[in-house]
Structure formats: structure tokens, C-alpha cells
N, C-alpha and C positions, 0 to 999 in steps of 0.2 A: 504494500500500500504506500502511496505517496501523496504529497500535498501539492495542489496547483494554485497559483495566484495569478490572476489576470487583472489588468487595469484596462478599462475600455470606456467608451462613451456610454452614457445611460441608455441610449436607444438601442445599443447592441447587446445588452446583457442577456436578453432572452435568446437571441441567436447564438451567442457564445456558449451559454449554458446548455442549449440543445445540442450543439456540435460536440461539446465535451461529453455529454451524456450518450451521444451516439458512438463515441470513440472508446469510452471507458465506462466501467461500473463506478458511479459516483455517489457520494454521500450528499447530505444537505448543503446547499450553497449559503455561505455567509456573505452578506453584502454590506459594504460600508462606502461612504463617500470618501474621495481623496481629500487631502488637506485643503486644496484650493476649491473644493466643492464642484468641480467641473466634470469629473469622471467618477466612475465606480470602481471599487476594488472588490473582486470576487475571490473567495477562498473556498476550496472544496477538497475533500479527500477523494482519491481515485485509486482504482486498481485495474489491471488489465482485464479485459473481458475474457470470460471462459468460452471462447468460440469453439465450435467443432470444426476441425480441419481434417477433411478426409485424406486418406493416403491416396497416392496416384492410382493404385489398384482399385480402391473403392470408387473413386471419382469416375474412372474410365471403364468400369466393368461392363456397362451396357452401351458403350460408345460404338458408333460405326467404325469401320476400318479406317486407318489413316489415309489410304488411297481414296476411299469414298469421301472423306472430309476435304482432302485436297481438291477433288473435283467440285464439291459443293462450294467451297470458298472461292475458288478461281471463277467458277461460273457466276456466282453472285456478284463478285467484284467486276466482272466483265460486263454485266448488265447495267451497272451504275457508272456512268461516265465520271471520271475524276473523283470517284469515291463518294459522290453526293448521294444522300439518302440511305446509306448503309446503317441499318438499325442495330440494336443491342445483340440480337441473335447472331449477326455476322461477326461482331467483335468478340463475342463469347466463344463461338465455334473456332474462329481463327486463333484466339489466344490458347484455347485448349489443344488445338492441333499443333501449334508451335511448342507448347509445353510437352506434349507426347513425343514429338520429334527430339526435343532437348533431352528428355528422360532416356530415350533410346540411345542417343549419343553418349550421355553420361554413363549409362550402364555398360556400353561397349568401349568406353574410354576413347571415343573419337573426338578429336579436336575440331571444333567448329564454333560458329557464332550463334548456334541455335539457342543456347541459354540466354544470351543477350537479347535475341529477337523475341524469345518467349516472354521475358521480363518486360520488354517494351510493349508488346501486345497486351500483356496483363495490365500494365499501367494505363493503356488506352481504354481498356474495359472499365477500369476503376474510375477513370475520368468520365466515361459515358454514364456510369452509374452515379456519378457525383457522390461517391461514398466518403465517409469520414473514418472508415475502418483503417486502423494502423496495423499492417501485417505484411507478410511476404506476399508480393503481388501474385506469384504463381500459386500459392496456397489459396488465395482468394478465387482465382480462376477455377481451381478444382472444386472448391465449395459450391460456387455458383453453377458450374457445369453439372455436377451431381444433382443439384436441386432442379435444374432445368430438365435434365433427362427424366427425372421422376415425374415431372409435371406433364411431359410430352405425351 
């Protein structure tokens, strides 16, 4: 557990508190005015969230083959000129595909830029989701992909 202190404009206190609550398990917020009375000081205890992060085997157990996913992502990207209009499903499936390729390279001890590309794609998904989760981006992809497959 740790303590967080934030100094912000009074209009931002709800947004800051909500963002911290989304990123951490937080206690009650203690709120005080700054000495000049123009801003607010927020104090709260926090702890890392106990998220469930599936293993790659769990996340990709029901996934289509890598070749099938390569075909889907390439076809979807080709249908959208300059990447316009690519939705969350595209970014999720692309990030999962690159993660699976990187995992294969890592297990075979192949030197490639697959891990960097997988991490970049995972960050793109996190940006698309506008998430406040603080975690390994590739773990986030696995969690989201597993959930998406179960809903599909």
C-alpha cells in the first residue's frame, strides 16, 4: 500500500479521483485547500489492483490460427484506406496476433523485433480503449482478447 498526493484545480478533483480509482484500489480521499486557496490537495491510500492476467495459453486457447489472423488483419486493413475507420476489434486482433508471433519467437529464441511490435500494438489498443490501467501492455492484450473471445 502507498500514499498518493495530488495538487490540482478544484474543477479537476472528480476527474483525478476517478482516474486514480480506475488505476488503483483506493481508500477514502482526503481533500484540503492549498495555502493560497486556489487549488486542492488530495490525499489517498492506494494499492495495486488485483487484476486477473491470463497466461498466453489461457488467452489464446480458443484463438484462430495465426495464419487465419494474418489474413483477417491484412484484409481488414486493406479495406480501410490509410487506416481510417479501423475499430477496436482490429486493434485487439492485431495486437494479439503480434503478441502470439512474439511469444513464438521468444520460445524459439529467435531474434526479431516482434516483441517491440507487439508492445507497440498493445499500447495502440490501450490508447483506443482510453484505459487508465497500469500494467504490461501485452498482458492487457491477453486479458482483453480472452474476454473478447468468450463474448464472441
